[in-house]
C-alpha positions as CSV (number, residue, x, y, z in Angstrom):
1,M,10.0,4.9,-1.1
2,P,9.0,2.1,1.2
3,A,9.3,-1.5,0.0
4,F,5.7,-2.1,1.3
5,P,3.1,0.1,2.9
6,R,3.4,0.1,6.7
7,E,-0.3,-0.8,6.9
8,E,0.3,-4.0,4.8
9,L,3.2,-5.1,7.0
10,D,1.2,-4.4,10.2
11,A,-1.7,-6.5,8.8
12,M,0.7,-9.3,8.0
13,V,2.2,-9.2,11.5
14,E,-1.3,-9.4,13.0
15,H,-2.2,-12.3,10.6
16,W,1.0,-14.1,11.6
17,L,0.4,-13.6,15.3
18,D,-3.3,-14.8,15.0
19,T,-2.3,-17.9,13.0
20,N,0.6,-18.6,15.4
21,R,-1.7,-18.5,18.4
22,R,-4.1,-20.9,16.7
23,C,-1.2,-23.3,15.9
24,E,0.0,-23.1,19.5
25,E,-3.5,-24.1,20.7
26,L,-3.6,-27.0,18.2
27,G,0.0,-28.1,19.1
28,D,0.6,-28.1,15.3
29,W,2.6,-25.4,13.6
30,R,2.5,-26.8,10.1
31,P,-0.5,-24.5,9.0
32,L,2.0,-21.6,9.3
33,A,3.6,-22.8,6.1
34,D,0.8,-21.3,4.2
35,L,2.2,-17.9,5.1
36,Y,5.4,-18.5,3.1
37,T,6.2,-18.2,-0.6
38,E,6.8,-21.4,-2.5
39,D,10.5,-20.7,-2.6
40,A,10.9,-19.3,0.9
41,T,13.8,-20.3,3.2
42,Y,13.8,-20.7,6.9
43,G,16.8,-21.4,9.0
44,W,18.7,-21.1,12.3
45,N,22.0,-21.9,13.9
46,I,22.1,-25.0,16.0
47,G,25.6,-24.7,17.6
48,P,29.1,-23.9,16.7
49,G,29.3,-26.1,13.6
50,Q,25.8,-26.8,12.5
51,D,22.9,-24.9,10.9
52,F,19.3,-25.9,10.1
53,M,17.8,-24.8,6.7
54,A,14.4,-25.6,5.1
55,V,14.2,-24.6,1.5
56,G,10.7,-24.1,0.0
57,R,7.3,-24.2,1.5
58,D,7.1,-28.0,1.6
59,E,10.3,-28.3,3.6
60,I,9.2,-25.4,5.9
61,R,6.0,-27.3,6.6
62,D,7.5,-30.8,6.9
63,L,10.8,-30.0,8.6
64,A,10.9,-26.5,10.3
65,L,7.2,-26.5,11.4
66,G,6.7,-30.3,11.5
67,S,9.5,-32.5,12.7
68,E,11.5,-29.7,14.3
69,M,8.5,-28.5,16.3
70,G,7.4,-32.1,17.1
71,G,7.5,-32.8,20.8
72,L,6.9,-29.1,21.6
73,D,3.1,-29.3,21.7
74,G,1.9,-27.4,24.8
75,W,4.7,-24.9,24.4
76,S,3.9,-21.2,23.6
77,Y,6.1,-18.6,22.1
78,P,4.6,-15.3,23.3
79,Y,6.0,-12.3,21.3
80,Q,7.5,-9.6,23.6
81,S,8.1,-7.0,21.0
82,I,8.0,-6.6,17.2
83,L,9.9,-4.1,15.0
84,V,8.8,-3.4,11.5
85,D,11.0,-1.8,8.8
86,E,8.7,-0.9,5.8
87,R,11.7,0.5,3.9
88,K,13.2,-3.0,3.6
89,G,10.0,-5.0,4.1
90,E,11.5,-6.7,7.1
91,V,10.1,-7.6,10.5
92,V,11.9,-8.7,13.7
93,G,10.0,-10.3,16.5
94,F,11.3,-11.2,20.0
95,W,9.7,-14.1,21.8
96,K,10.0,-16.3,24.8
97,Q,9.8,-20.1,24.9
98,V,7.4,-21.3,27.6
99,A,6.3,-24.9,28.3
100,D,2.9,-25.9,29.6
101,A,4.7,-28.2,32.1
102,R,5.1,-26.8,35.6
103,R,7.8,-27.0,38.2
104,P,6.8,-28.2,41.7
105,D,6.6,-24.6,42.8
106,G,4.0,-24.0,40.1
107,T,6.1,-21.9,37.7
108,P,6.3,-22.9,34.1
109,Y,9.5,-24.3,32.5
110,E,10.8,-21.5,30.4
111,V,13.9,-21.1,28.3
112,A,15.9,-18.3,30.0
113,G,16.6,-15.2,27.8
114,I,14.8,-14.3,24.6
115,G,14.7,-15.7,21.1
116,G,13.7,-14.1,17.9
117,S,12.6,-14.3,14.3
118,W,13.7,-12.1,11.5
119,F,11.3,-12.1,8.5
120,R,11.4,-10.7,4.9
121,Y,8.1,-9.9,3.5
122,A,7.3,-10.8,-0.1
123,G,3.8,-9.3,-0.4
124,G,0.5,-11.1,-0.7
125,R,0.5,-12.0,3.0
126,R,3.6,-14.2,2.7
127,W,7.2,-14.3,4.0
128,S,10.0,-15.1,1.7
129,W,12.7,-15.6,4.3
130,Q,12.9,-16.3,8.0
131,R,15.9,-16.7,10.3
132,D,15.5,-17.5,14.0
133,W,17.9,-17.2,16.9
134,F,17.8,-18.6,20.4
135,D,20.2,-19.5,23.2
136,L,21.0,-23.2,22.6
137,G,22.7,-23.5,26.0
138,N,19.6,-22.3,27.8
139,V,17.4,-24.6,25.7
140,T,19.6,-27.5,26.6
141,S,19.5,-26.5,30.3
142,V,15.7,-26.4,30.5
143,F,15.3,-29.7,28.5
144,V,17.8,-31.4,30.9
145,E,15.8,-30.0,33.9
146,M,12.6,-31.3,32.4
147,M,14.1,-34.7,31.7
148,K,15.2,-35.0,35.3
149,A,11.7,-34.1,36.4
150,D,10.2,-36.6,33.9
151,V,8.0,-33.9,32.3
152,L,9.7,-33.6,28.9
153,S,7.4,-34.9,26.2
154,E,7.9,-38.3,24.7
155,G,8.2,-36.7,21.3
156,M,11.0,-34.5,22.4
157,R,12.8,-37.4,24.2
158,R,12.7,-39.3,20.9
159,R,14.2,-36.4,19.0
160,L,17.0,-35.9,21.6
161,D,17.7,-39.7,21.6
162,R,17.9,-39.7,17.8
163,A,20.3,-36.7,17.8
164,A,22.5,-38.2,20.5
165,A,22.7,-41.4,18.5
166,G,24.2,-39.4,15.6
167,D,21.3,-40.3,13.3
168,P,21.1,-37.9,10.3
169,V,18.4,-35.3,10.7
170,P,16.9,-33.8,7.6
171,G,17.6,-30.0,7.3
172,Y,20.7,-30.1,9.4
173,Y,24.0,-29.1,7.7
174,P,27.6,-28.6,8.7
175,R,28.3,-24.9,9.0
176,G,28.5,-23.3,5.5
177,E,27.1,-26.4,3.6
178,A,23.3,-25.5,3.7
179,P,21.8,-25.1,0.2
180,V,21.4,-21.4,0.9
181,P,23.4,-19.2,3.2
182,L,22.1,-18.8,6.8
183,W,22.9,-15.1,6.9
């Protein structure tokens, strides 16, 4: 017996993609928080000893979709493929990370490789759980390239300066110390 009807999950994925595209156009991903349950969790690994975790819709809005996406206005995350498992009520999407800034040859700055999001559906057009993955080395490489070309957004420069200074960043935890497990 499926956890959710396939049609319901497919409709949620389309709703997610439509909302995501609108947020990309606005340069503000915070409205996506309305697609999570009140007690949802959203996290990702940020290197060998650190994880990010937002617990609850408000932290997802303020941290994961607010401060963490700050400075990425103009970026798009086109989904390349989406897999749906109606038996478990889970969805996995594979996406690219593409900046609106262009190199001198006209090609966009893009994080090499592919990232992804793994979602658990709660019903009622809401996710209860999301985990992302991406290649931090490739993200760092493209950010350094953009900094050298003086095309990295001021917002992202401020975020990177803050992290380099060792300032505490809300939502970041040493490996294994997040309020809920990453995996």
